[in-house]
C-alpha positions as a printed Julia matrix, in Angstrom:
356×3 Matrix{Float64}:
   0.0    0.0    0.0
   1.46   3.33  -1.05
   2.15   5.87   1.67
   0.15   9.06   1.68
   2.19  12.17   0.85
   3.02  14.48   3.74
   0.56  17.34   4.01
   1.77  20.89   4.31
   1.06  22.78   7.5
  -1.05  25.54   6.0
  -3.75  25.94   8.68
  -3.56  28.29  11.64
  -3.28  26.61  15.02
  -6.51  26.03  16.9
  -7.07  27.14  20.49
  -6.53  23.57  21.66
  -3.23  23.31  19.78
  -2.04  26.6   21.29
  -2.94  25.47  24.81
  -1.12  22.17  24.3
   1.99  23.99  23.05
   1.79  26.35  26.01
   1.59  23.45  28.47
   4.75  22.03  26.88
   6.51  25.39  27.34
   6.49  26.23  23.63
   5.7   29.94  23.61
   6.81  33.0   21.66
   9.4   34.6   23.9
  12.47  36.79  23.48
  15.09  36.47  26.21
  16.77  39.62  24.91
  13.63  41.63  25.63
  13.76  40.86  29.34
  17.48  41.74  29.47
  16.97  44.97  27.54
  14.14  46.06  29.81
  16.25  45.38  32.91
  19.2   47.35  31.51
  17.09  50.33  30.45
  14.94  50.51  33.61
  17.94  49.92  35.9
  19.96  52.6   34.1
  17.09  55.09  34.29
  16.6   54.44  38.0
  20.31  54.96  38.68
  20.29  58.1   36.51
  17.31  59.56  38.39
  18.34  58.49  41.89
  22.09  58.58  41.32
  22.79  61.8   43.22
  20.73  60.63  46.2
  22.45  57.23  46.28
  25.88  58.79  45.87
  25.26  61.22  48.72
  24.04  58.43  50.97
  27.04  56.24  50.22
  29.47  59.12  50.84
  27.83  59.96  54.17
  27.92  56.3   55.15
  31.62  55.99  54.33
  32.49  59.24  56.18
  30.68  57.97  59.26
  32.61  54.7   59.25
  35.98  56.37  58.66
  35.4   59.02  61.33
  34.36  56.46  63.95
  36.82  53.73  62.98
  38.86  53.86  66.28
  35.73  53.66  68.41
  34.29  50.85  66.29
  37.56  48.89  66.42
  37.61  49.14  70.22
  34.07  47.94  70.71
  33.97  45.38  67.88
  37.42  44.18  66.8
  35.96  41.75  64.25
  33.88  44.5   62.61
  31.02  41.97  62.37
  28.36  44.48  63.4
  29.81  47.08  61.0
  29.64  44.59  58.17
  26.04  43.62  59.03
  24.95  47.26  59.28
  26.76  48.08  56.05
  24.99  45.32  54.15
  21.65  46.45  55.6
  22.16  50.1   54.67
  23.51  49.18  51.24
  20.44  47.12  50.37
  18.24  49.74  52.0
  19.51  52.33  49.51
  19.7   50.12  46.42
  16.84  47.79  47.31
  14.12  49.91  45.62
  16.18  50.01  42.42
  16.64  46.23  42.44
  12.98  45.6   43.34
  11.69  47.86  40.57
  14.07  46.37  38.01
  13.09  42.79  38.89
   9.39  43.71  38.93
   9.61  45.26  35.47
  11.5   42.21  34.18
   8.79  39.9   35.54
   6.08  42.08  33.99
   7.91  42.02  30.66
   8.04  38.23  30.79
   4.34  37.98  31.7
   3.46  40.43  28.93
   5.18  38.14  26.41
   3.78  34.76  27.43
   1.11  35.46  30.04
   0.99  33.88  33.48
   0.54  30.13  33.69
   2.32  27.45  35.69
   3.17  24.52  33.42
   4.73  21.61  35.37
   5.04  19.62  32.14
   7.53  22.16  30.77
   9.73  21.7   33.87
   9.86  17.91  33.58
  13.27  16.52  32.54
  13.43  15.35  28.93
  15.9   12.48  28.64
  15.86  12.63  24.85
  17.93  15.82  25.18
  20.76  13.62  26.47
  20.86  11.78  23.15
  24.25  12.66  21.62
  23.17  11.87  18.06
  20.12  14.13  18.28
  22.24  16.8   19.92
  24.73  16.76  17.07
  21.92  16.9   14.52
  20.49  19.95  16.27
  23.95  21.51  16.53
  24.68  21.2   12.81
  21.14  21.79  11.57
  20.02  24.64   9.32
  18.1   26.14  12.25
  21.29  26.32  14.34
  23.15  27.98  11.47
  20.43  30.59  11.09
  20.48  31.2   14.84
  24.28  31.61  14.81
  24.14  34.11  11.95
  21.29  36.03  13.62
  23.06  36.21  16.98
  26.32  37.28  15.3
  24.52  40.13  13.55
  22.95  41.15  16.88
  26.37  41.15  18.55
  27.9   43.27  15.79
  25.06  45.79  15.96
  25.32  46.04  19.76
  29.1   46.37  19.52
  28.76  49.17  16.98
  26.26  50.97  19.22
  28.59  50.59  22.21
  31.55  51.92  20.16
  29.58  54.97  19.04
  28.35  55.6   22.59
  31.86  55.41  24.06
  33.49  57.45  21.28
  30.95  60.21  21.94
  32.44  60.51  25.45
  36.09  60.76  24.33
  36.24  64.5   25.03
  35.48  63.83  28.7
  38.36  61.37  29.01
  40.97  64.11  28.4
  39.56  66.13  31.3
  39.73  63.3   33.84
  43.37  63.86  34.96
  42.58  67.43  36.06
  39.56  66.42  38.16
  39.36  65.78  41.86
  38.49  62.35  43.16
  34.82  63.22  43.68
  34.54  64.89  40.28
  36.28  61.93  38.69
  33.83  59.5   40.3
  30.78  61.55  39.3
  32.0   61.9   35.72
  32.78  58.2   35.38
  29.37  57.23  36.77
  27.64  59.66  34.43
  29.59  58.4   31.43
  28.92  54.76  32.36
  25.18  55.35  32.73
  25.06  57.28  29.44
  26.76  54.45  27.58
  24.6   51.84  29.36
  21.38  53.65  28.42
  22.4   54.04  24.78
  23.42  50.4   24.53
  20.28  49.37  26.42
  18.09  51.36  24.01
  19.78  49.62  21.07
  19.31  46.21  22.7
  15.64  47.08  23.35
  15.02  47.82  19.68
  16.76  44.59  18.66
  14.8   42.68  21.34
  11.47  44.0   20.03
  12.4   42.89  16.52
  13.53  39.55  17.92
  10.2   39.13  19.72
   8.34  39.76  16.46
  10.52  37.14  14.79
   9.95  34.68  17.65
   6.19  35.18  17.28
   6.48  34.43  13.58
   8.57  31.31  14.23
   6.19  30.14  16.95
   3.12  30.57  14.76
   4.92  28.71  11.98
   5.92  25.84  14.28
   2.39  25.21  15.59
   0.64  25.34  12.22
  -1.52  22.34  11.44
  -2.36  20.25   8.41
  -5.94  20.04   7.18
  -6.09  16.45   8.43
  -4.95  17.49  11.93
  -7.69  20.13  12.04
 -10.27  17.53  11.02
  -8.99  15.04  13.59
  -9.1   17.64  16.34
 -12.62  18.61  15.33
 -13.63  14.96  15.67
 -12.04  14.74  19.12
 -13.59  17.94  20.45
 -17.0   17.96  18.79
 -17.44  14.31  17.86
 -17.43  12.43  14.59
 -19.59  14.27  11.99
 -21.14  10.98  10.9
 -22.13  10.14  14.47
 -23.5   13.67  14.97
 -25.54  13.33  11.77
 -26.9    9.99  12.99
 -27.83  11.51  16.36
 -29.65  14.37  14.62
 -31.49  11.85  12.45
 -32.58   9.87  15.52
 -33.71  13.08  17.22
 -35.76  14.03  14.16
 -37.36  10.58  14.08
 -38.24  10.77  17.78
 -39.67  14.25  17.31
 -41.7   13.04  14.33
 -43.08  10.12  16.34
 -44.15  12.45  19.14
 -45.77  14.73  16.56
 -47.64  11.82  14.98
 -48.86  10.76  18.42
 -50.23  14.27  18.96
 -52.24  14.05  15.75
 -54.7   11.81  17.6
 -55.57  14.74  19.88
 -56.26  17.18  17.02
 -59.72  18.61  16.25
 -59.15  19.07  12.53
 -56.55  18.53   9.79
 -56.32  21.24   7.13
 -54.84  20.09   3.82
 -53.54  21.45   0.52
 -54.97  18.73  -0.28
 -52.04  16.6   -1.5
 -48.77  18.28  -0.55
 -49.44  19.8    2.89
 -51.29  18.89   6.08
 -51.61  20.9    9.32
 -53.32  19.46  12.41
 -54.99  21.92  14.81
 -56.23  21.53  18.35
 -58.35  23.95  20.35
 -59.51  23.73  23.96
 -61.62  26.72  24.89
 -60.9   26.3   28.62
 -57.1   25.89  28.31
 -56.03  27.73  25.18
 -56.24  31.34  24.09
 -56.09  30.34  20.41
 -55.94  27.14  18.33
 -52.57  25.36  18.42
 -50.63  23.53  15.7
 -49.94  20.01  17.01
 -48.51  18.58  13.77
 -47.6   19.59  10.27
 -45.85  18.04   7.3
 -45.35  17.91   3.58
 -45.7   15.09   1.07
 -45.16  11.71   2.81
 -45.47  13.23   6.28
 -48.7   14.95   5.2
 -50.06  11.63   3.95
 -49.16  10.0    7.26
 -50.95  12.78   9.19
 -54.08  12.31   7.09
 -53.89   8.53   7.52
 -53.8    8.87  11.32
 -56.64  11.4   11.19
 -58.85   8.95   9.23
 -58.06   6.15  11.68
 -59.26   8.33  14.57
 -62.22   9.96  12.8
 -60.63  13.4   12.82
 -62.18  15.68  10.17
 -59.96  16.55   7.18
 -60.8   19.88   5.57
 -59.33  21.07   2.26
 -58.37  24.74   2.25
 -55.32  25.42   0.11
 -54.59  29.08   1.04
 -55.04  28.45   4.76
 -52.95  25.25   4.69
 -50.09  27.06   2.93
 -50.27  30.01   5.35
 -50.3   27.81   8.47
 -47.46  25.64   7.17
 -45.34  28.69   6.38
 -45.8   30.83   9.51
 -46.38  28.23  12.26
 -44.11  25.64  13.85
 -45.33  22.65  15.82
 -46.48  23.92  19.22
 -47.23  27.48  18.0
 -50.65  29.05  18.3
 -52.41  30.32  15.21
 -51.48  33.96  14.45
 -54.19  36.56  14.87
 -54.43  37.31  11.14
 -55.63  33.73  10.54
 -58.14  33.61  13.41
 -61.19  34.16  11.22
 -60.35  31.5    8.63
 -59.52  28.95  11.33
 -62.62  29.84  13.35
 -64.85  29.17  10.32
 -63.33  25.71   9.86
 -63.59  24.88  13.57
 -67.23  25.98  13.58
 -67.83  23.68  10.63
 -66.14  20.81  12.47
 -68.12  21.42  15.62
 -71.31  21.33  13.63
 -70.26  18.01  12.17
 -69.61  16.65  15.64
 -72.82  18.25  16.9
 -70.9   20.18  19.59
 -72.77  23.36  18.79
 -76.33  23.94  17.69
 -77.19  25.7   14.47
């Protein structure tokens, strides 16, 4: 038996396919975007709060240096000084770290959403397969990744070179500066370069995220057969559904035929249509359609009516109107009251339920 040709993955992924990929940890994500956001936000925070942090650190160092003899006498190991120093250091830089980490987490959640997927954290022993590892290492995908990452590195290096070269004029002034001026200038230059490089990385990261989205969408595409198979799994086999609908129609038709026996009159076309009406003055506000049908169903309705001595009245316009505007269980619309009332009056006279 000949093998079927491989189908192309031309169909967009269904919701179920996306959820399955997500549970396996296959999502569109750019690692560079998180790093770029951390660099830019951290640099901005240090730029904004730099003078405050610098002043606090200088005051802290002056206090330690001025009280060094006293501290050495009371605590020769300097353990308490070290503990206090760590506490004050994180007290000053803690908000910067907390904000940077929070923004990085938000950037990650913005990319892939928030969902815990234990399946993605499970160890995959097939990754230990040396043969598969070598195939992945020397595959076309790895080559493309290497070229892409090399281009990224060259672009970032060029941005860093331009950012540093723009600060060359400041370098010649450094020897004439005091220690404090030197420190401030170096910090300013470092933050300027970091922000420029971070901005360049951010642009590259956004482009990389767009590319990762494209690659992810491409990787989870489905064949037409996979879409059909998934539809069968989620909504059931179309053939079975058709059979269920057929059985439901047959059951509904049987109930309708059983209700024909309770009708007061059957109005016909006379051949093609039949509509059975029932009216109980004490229970109903208007006559009700208990059955209707065309062709073979109409013949069956008339057959049941004859078996139970239910009058059959031929009225072509009325039969067409009732068949068109009424469903089984509906009451007769007001515009047809008069025509139906005349037929019911005729039927009642036949059954001698009313006197002439």
